[in-house]
N, C-alpha and C positions, 0 to 999 in steps of 0.2 A: 713380334712380327705376326704371330698367329692370332693374337688378340686384335691387332689392327685389321687383319683380313676379315675376321669375324664381324668386326664393327662395320666395315664397308659392306659386307654381305648383308648384314642386318638392315642397314640403312637402305640398301637397294631393294630388299624385299618389302620394307615398309613403304618405300616410294611406289612400288608396284601396287600395294594394297590401297594406298591413297588414290592412285591414278584409276584403279578399277572402280572406286566409288563414283567418281565423276564420269568415268566411262559409261557407267550404268545410267547416269542422269542424261547424258547427251545421246546415248543409244536410244533411250526411250523417246527423246525428242525427235530424232531423225527418222526413227521407225514409224512414228505416228504420222509424219508429214507424207510419207509414201502411201500409208494405209488409209488416208482420208477418203478416197473414193469408195473403198470397201466398207468403211464405217458408214458412209452415206447410204450405200445400197442396203445395208443391214438395219440401221437404226433410223434412217430418214434424216430430214433436216436440209437446210439450204446452205449457201456459202457462208452466211453469218454464223450458223451453228458450227460449221467446220472451223471457222476462225476461233470460236469459243473453245473448241476442243484443243486447239493449239495454245490459245492465249490464257485460258483458265489456269493452266500450269504456270505459264510464264509470268502472268500478273502477280500471282501469289509468290512465286519464286523471287521476282524483283522486289515485291513489297516487304518480304521478310529477310532479305539478305543482310540488310543493315543490322537488324536485331540479332540474327544468328552470328554475325561477325562480332558483335558486342558480347553475346553469350559465350563465344569461343574464348574471348579475352578474359571474361569474368568467372566462368564456370569451369574452364578447361576445354581445350579444343578436342581432346580425345573423347570426352564425355558427349559433347555436342555431335561429333562425327558419328559415333556409334548409335546415338539416339536417332539421328537422321537416317541411318541405314535401316533400322527396324521399321520406321514409319514408311519409308519408301518401299520396302518389301511388302508390307501389309497393304498399302494402297495399290500396288501393282497387281497383287493377287486378286483383290476385289474388282479391279478394272476388267479383269478377264471374264467376269461373269455378269456384267451389267445387262439390263434389259431395255434401257432407254438411253437416248443421247444426253438427256438431262442428268441422269445418274453418272454417266461417263464424265461429263463436264465437272460435276461436283467432286468426283474422285481425282480428276486431274488437278483440281485445286489442292486437295490433300497431298498429292504427290509433290506439288510445288513447295510445301512446307518442308518435306523431307529433303528435297533437292537443295533448298536454301540452306539447310543445316550442313549438308555435305561440303559445299563449295568453300566457304570461308574457313571452316574448320580444317579442311585438308590443306589449304594454303598456309594457315597458321602453323600447323604441325610441320609442314615442309620448311617454312621460314626458320623455325627453331632448330630443326635438324641440320640445316645447311646455312649457318650464320655468315659465311664468307660470301661476298657478292658474286664472285666468279663461279663458285660452286653452286650457289643458288640459281644463277642464270642457267647453268647446265641442267640442274635438276628441274627447273621450270620448263626447259625445253623438252625433257623426257616426259614430264607430267602432261604437257600439252600434246605431245606426240601420241601418247597412249590414249588420251581423251579424243584426239583427232582421229584415231583409228575407229572410235565409236561412230564418228560422223561419216567416215568412209564406208564402214561396214553396215551402218544402219539402213540406208536405202536399199542395199542389195538383200540383206537379211530380211528386212521388212517386206520387200517385194516377194521373195520366195515364200515366206510364211503366210502372207496375205493370200497369195495365189493357191498355195498347197493346203493350208490348214485353217484359213480364216484369220481375220484381223485380231481375234482375241488371243491368239497364241503369242503375239508380239510382246504382251505384258509379262508372260511367264519367263522370258529371258532373264529377268532381273533376279530370279531366285538363286541360281548358282553363282552369279556375279557378286551378289550381296554376301553370300556365304563366304567366299574366298576373301573378299575385302574385309569382312568382319574378323575373320580368323587372323589375318596378317596384321591388321591394325591393333587388335586386342593384345596380341603376343609381343609385337615389336615396337609399337609407338610408345614413346614416353609422354606422360601428361605434361602440358605446358603450364607455366606459372599462372596462378589465378590472381586476377585483379578484382577484389571484392569490396573496394573502398566506397563504391557508389551504388545507388539503387538503380533499378531499370527504368528507362524512360518510356512509360506506357503512352503518354501523350504524343510523343514524337512518332511512335510506332503507328498509332491510330491515324495520325495526320498524313504520314507518308503513304500508308496503305490506301487511305481514302483518295489521295491525289492520284495515285497510279490507277486505281480501279475506275475512278470517275473519268479520267482522261481516256482510258482504254474503251470504256463503254461508249463515250461520245464518238470516238473514231470508228468503232465497229458498227454501231447502231444508227449512225447519222443518216445513212442512205435509207434505212428502214423507216425511221420516224420522220425524216425530213430535217435538213441541216438548220432550218430556221424554227423548228418546233420548240415548244417550251421545255420539253424533256431534254433535248440535246443541248440547248443553250444553258439550261439550268445545270446540266452535268458538267459542261465546260466551266461554268462559274464555280461549281463545287470544287473542281480540280484546282482552279486558281487559288481559291480561298484556303483549301487544305495545304497547298504548297507554301503559301505565305505563313500560315500557322506553324507549319513544320520549321520554317526558318526562324520564326520568333521563339518557338519553344526551345530549339537547339541553341539559340543565341543566349537565352536567359536562364535556361534550366541548369540545375546543379549537377545533373547526370545526363548529359546529352547523348542521344543515340549515336550521333556522329559529330565529333568536335569540329565546329565550323572553321576553326583556325587552320585546320589542315588544308582548306581550300586556298589559304594564302600561299601554300606551296604551289608554284606555277605548274609543275609537272603533274601534281594530283588533280588540279582543276581541269587542266588540258586533257589529262588521261580520261576523265569522266566523259568528256565530249567525244573524244576519239573512240572510246569504247562503245558509246551509243551508235556512232556512225558505222563502225565495222559490223556490229551485230544487226543493225538495221538492214545492211546490205546482204549479209549471209542468210538471215532468217527470211528476208523478203524473197530472195532467189529460191530458197527451199520451199517456200509456200507457193510461188507462182509456177515454177517449171513443172513439178509433178502434175499439177492440174492441166497444164498445156499438153504434156506428154500423154496423159491418160484420157482426158475429156475431149481434147481437140484432135490430137494425133491418133487417139484410140489405141494406144499401146497398152500392154499388160503392166501390172504393177512391177513385175520382175524386170521387164525391159526398161521401164522408167527408172527403176533403181540403178540398174547397170549404166544407164545413160548419164547419171549424175556422178559417176566415179571420177571423171577427169577433174571435177572440182573437189571431191572429197579425199582422194588419195593423197594429195600434197599435205593435207591436214594431219596425216598419219606419220609421215616421215620427215617433212621439212622443218618442223619446229625444233628437232634435235640440232640440226645444222644452224638454225636461227639462234638457238641458245648459245652455241659456241661463238657465233659471230658477235652477238651482243656482249658476251664476256670479254671480247677482244677490242671491239671498236665502239661499243655503246649502242644505244637503241635508235638514234636519229636516222641513220642511213637505211637500215632494214625497214623501219616504220614508213619512211617516205616512199621507198620502193614498193612496199606492200600495198599502200593505198593507191599508188599510181597504177599498179598492175590490176587491182580490183576495179578501178574506174574504167580502164581500157577494156577489160573483159565484159563488164556489163554494157558498155556501149556496143560491143559486137552483138550481144544478145538482143539489144534493142532493135536490131535490124533483122531479127528472125521472123520468118513467115512459114506458111504451110509447106512451101516448096524449097525452103532453105536446106542446103546440104548439112548433114550432121557434123561434117568436118568443121564447118563454121561455128556451130554450137560447141563442139569439142574444144576448139581454141579458146573461145570465150570462157568456158568453164574452167579450163586449165589455168588461165590467167587469174581468175578469181580465186581459185584454190591456192595458188602460190602466194597471191596477195594476202589473203587472210592468214595463212600460215607464217608469213613474215610479220604481220602486224601484231597478232595476239601475244605471242611470247615476248616480243620486244616491249610492248605496252605494259605487260604485267611486271616485267623485270624493272622497267624504268620507274613505275609508280611505287612498287613495293620497296625498292632500294632508296626511295626518297624520304621515308619515314622511319622512326625508331621501331625496333622489334616489338616493343610492348603494344604498339598500335597497329600491328600487322593485320590482326583480325578485323578491326574496324575499317581499315582502309581497303583491304581485300573485299570485304562485304560491300563497301560503297562502290568500288570499281566494278564489281560484277553486277551490282544492282543497276548501275548505269548501263552496262552492256545488255542486261535482260530487258530493261526499259526500252532500249533501242530495238530489241526484238519485238516487244509488244507493239510499239508504235509502227514498226515496219510492217508486220502482218496486218495490223488494223488499217493503216493508211493505204497500203497496196490493195488490200481486200476492198476497201471503199472505192479505189480507182477502178478495179475490175468490175465491181457491181454497177458503177455509174457510167461506164463507157458504152459506146454504141455497139461494140463487139469485144470479145475476149482479147483478140489480137491487138486491137487499138489500146485497150487498157494495159496489156502486157508491155507494149512498147513504151507507153507513158511511165509505167512503173520502173522499168529498167533505166530510162533516162534520169528519173529522179534519184535512183540509187547511185548512178554514175556521178551526178552532181555532188551528192553528199560525200562520196569517197574521194573525189578530187579535193573537196574542202578539207578532208583528213590529210591529204598530201601537203597542202599549204600549212595546216596547223602543225604537222610534224616538223616541217622545215623551219618554221618560225620559233618553236618553243622547245621541243625535245632536245636534250643534250646541252642546253644552256643553263646557266645558274639561275635559281629561283629568285 
């Protein structure tokens, strides 16, 4: 009995350590979103530069998630996780002392590599520690709740730090978090079995990274260069060619970065699309609303961060309940409800103006927060339970790569809408209507596919 209790306690502490690693990744992301105006005031640059501050991290994050998922399977998830922690810590410390926005953008890209290592490795460690589907669903709910707390606290902490100590202080938050995560993981996590029978797919990695980078560049710089310019059209063409090459390489290669046969599993392929949609919406709202609050409403960073809490707080506590719901009734109902709530919330925000009561915004944000907190743990549980354990690293990397790609496209596309509109408010309304349409599409997709046999 005593041995069993120690085992449960050890797994709980290990789950905390794994959750803290991704907590740090998401905290860094949400803190930066609120600090963008302060970064602009100190380092200069326009809205496109601010998009790059956000997306340099996310582009690299999305581009390397597949590789890191494969590394977790082949080198051991614990090794990859700890390596990602060290890299993220070093990149964060360097980001606190940069002297130009270009350097900050470059360091954000380095942070993306570290973050890409942490996510699939932590999920692979979790999958091996909780092999039973019901237990895994509950653990995923806790993991998502702890990481959701980062999203809830990020805007508030970021606002306080940016107003009180300057935006540079936000990157120093990662030091104690990384230390605790490193200690718990090093002591308590067991290394996962290594799959070393195949070599690494360098061609696939280059192709997918080129596709994501070219697409992101096209969307973010289209307004600056002109949508019909040779540069932008050539970049779109490069993205398409690179994507086609990736598919060909993966289909014919001896050691594919992502086994394409996994896409034959309906829940996996549907999950990629659903993941893109939910992150498009969440990251889009996090990019647009802080700019509205601070640049249009002229609120302080602290006030802007507090104003986002109705959306962020459900991400901290609701995933635990969602995990329990999924373990009992499956993912279909909570996913469908989550997408519907998110679509309704963004439609409310689409009617926000200068004189709109904050109560209206509050309701919209609350609906989005509960919607996202229902979708993400349900989606992850459904996809990861549909593949064998030995492929958990690859599929978790692919799922989260699709989610981060959705974030990249969301920030880039909505930034282009804001830049090209006759006014910020007009662009904001158009952006939120687009998000609502995509999330409603997620509702239909969940109803049609999730919970049915592949």
